[in-house]
C-alpha positions, 0 to 999 in steps of 0.5 A, a space after each residue: 500500500 502506497 499512500 503517498 502522504 506528505 506532511 503538507 500539500 497544497 498549502 500555497 494554492 494556484 490562486 495564491 500564486 496568481 494573486 502574487 503574480 498580479 502584484 509582482 507585475 506592477 513592479 512594486 516595492 518588495 520590502 516591508 510596505 503597504 501590504 505588510 501594514 494591511 496584513 497586520 491590520 487584518 490579522 489583528 481583526 481576525 485574532 481579536 487584538 489591537 496590534 500585530 507586528 509581522 516578522 520574517 519567521 515564527 522563531 523571530 516572533 519568539 525572539 522578539 517577545 523575549 527581547 521585549 520582556 528582557 527590556 521590561 524586567 531584566 533577568 529571571 526565570 521563565 516557565 517553559 514546556 518540555 514539548 515545544 519548538 527549539 526557538 521558544 527555549 532558545 529565545 529564553 536563553 538568548 535573552 539571559 533568562 533561566 528556563 524552568 521546565 514542566 511536564 505535559 498534560 497527555 490529553 492536550 500535549 500542553 503544559 501541565 497546569 498544576 506543575 506550572 503553578 507549583 513552580 511559580 516563584 518571585 523569580 518568575 518573569 513569565 509563563 511561556 506556554 506553547 499550544 501544541 499542534 492545535 490543542 488549547 493549553 489554557 484553563 481558568 486555573 492557569 489564567 487566575 494563577 498568573 493574574 493573582 501573582 502578576 506573572 505575564 502569560 506569553 502564548 506560542 500559537 505557531 501550530 494552533 491558528 484559530 484554536 480557542 478557549 471559551 470561544 475566544 481565539 488563542 493568542 488574544 489572552 497573553 500579554 504577547 502572543 507569537 504565530 508562525 506562517 511556515 509552509 507546513 502550518 495552518 496558513 503560510 507566507 512561506 516563512 514569516 510570523 506575527 507578534 500580537 499584543 493589546 498594549 500600545 507601548 509594547 507595540 511601538 517597542 516591538 516595531 522598533 526592535 524589529 527594525 534595527 532598534 530605529 526610533 523612526 519605526 515607531 508608528 506614533 509621530 509623538 513617540 518619534 518626536 520624543 526620541 528626536 528631542 532627547 537626541 538633538 545631535 542625531 539625525 531623526 532618521 538614524 536614532 538607534 535605541 536598542 542593539 536590535 535586529 532586522 526581522 522585517 517581513 516582505 511584501 511578497 509574504 504579506 500578499 500571500 498572507 492576506 489572501 490565505 487569511 480569507 480561507 483560514 476559518 474554512 480550512 480549520 473546519 476541514 482539518 478538525 473534520 479530518 482529525 475526528 475521522 482519524 480518532 474515531 477509526 483508530 484502535 483505542 486499545 493500541 493508540 491514544 484517542 482521548 485527547 481534549 478537543 475543546 477549542 482545538 484547531 488540528 495541525 497534525 494527526 497525533 499518533 501516540 502508542 497507549 503503552 510503552 511497546 517497543 515492538 509495536 513502535 518499530 512496526 508502526 515506523 516500518 509500516 508508515 515508511 513502507 506506505 510512504 506516509 511522512 511522519 515525525 517521531 517525538 511530536 512537536 519539536 522532536 519530543 523532550 527538549 531536555 534531551 537536546 544537545 543545546 540544553 546540556 549546559 543548563 540541565 543534568 543528564 538525567 533531568 529529562 527522566 523527571 518528566 514521564 509524560 513527555 518521555 512517553 511521547 518522545 519515544 512512542 509518539 508521532 505526528 502525521 500530516 493533516 491538510 484541507 485537501 486530505 481525502 477521507 478514504 486515505 485516512 480510513 486506509 491509514 487507520 486500517 493499516 495501523 490497527 492491523 499491526 
């Protein structure tokens, strides 16, 4: 059986390309300009926030958020998940914060809320939550704990566009939130990302940090005039406030993003429908199917063995490979981040073993691609193949 099933297919459609070609035929300015601004406004409206800043990747969105936090509060601890993409934790380290790890909730693969609360201290500067692969990781308990202790919540929604908590989209709860528009995600600008906030002052600083730390990048004229008055010996066009970055996006990405946003909600419905078919037909004696789907916006099919069965794991990998079904072991980011070489200077060799739920996913969990054009017949054939192992 050859299913020829990639992780992503047709995420950038012919229609997207036609829109882009039409734009390019006008010989436009291609660096950050009117379409970037338009995409930011439209994304903010869709998400339900006041401000959005388009950047060149989701990893840059992570780095920009942590850089802003560093300028606001200096050093300290950031509570992070053991299951996430490398750039979340890397951005914490790159800004001089100390990562504090927690295990996952096996029903949504996000941070274990009870562990998060137990690890909150006076040193905690933020909780940096990852909404893994379309699942909602928020709860009233977590939000209340953050509010009572005055600890900011930073949301990574890179894999979970359109997921909700209590009917409100994820990414609209945190002080800051990060999105990725990488090719394999819910919508794509090829590369690209967004940082979102409701705080006007933070928005202006994010714009400045995005573009070399230049004061002229502030959208508010009064902010630009203030910095010019404070630095009379400098040209107003070249006042560098921070040792920052160039994370600007391009008009090409923004044109794609604006067109893709039009069909994002419909594509989310298709993805969720696909995932439900998969879970309904998968053998729940062999595989986990009891995920918490409330508010989810599925990114990929989560295939996690119910028990730590090495023989079955080997059969699953062989069967998927033979059927030409692309997969990733360890789920998001390759599993337990504490097993990665970049964290060896920051954690003991055995700390990874202190988190049993992520350890199980690391060795016995996978994801398989989900996309709007995926046929029901293929999903049923995959389930039949897996159930027969």
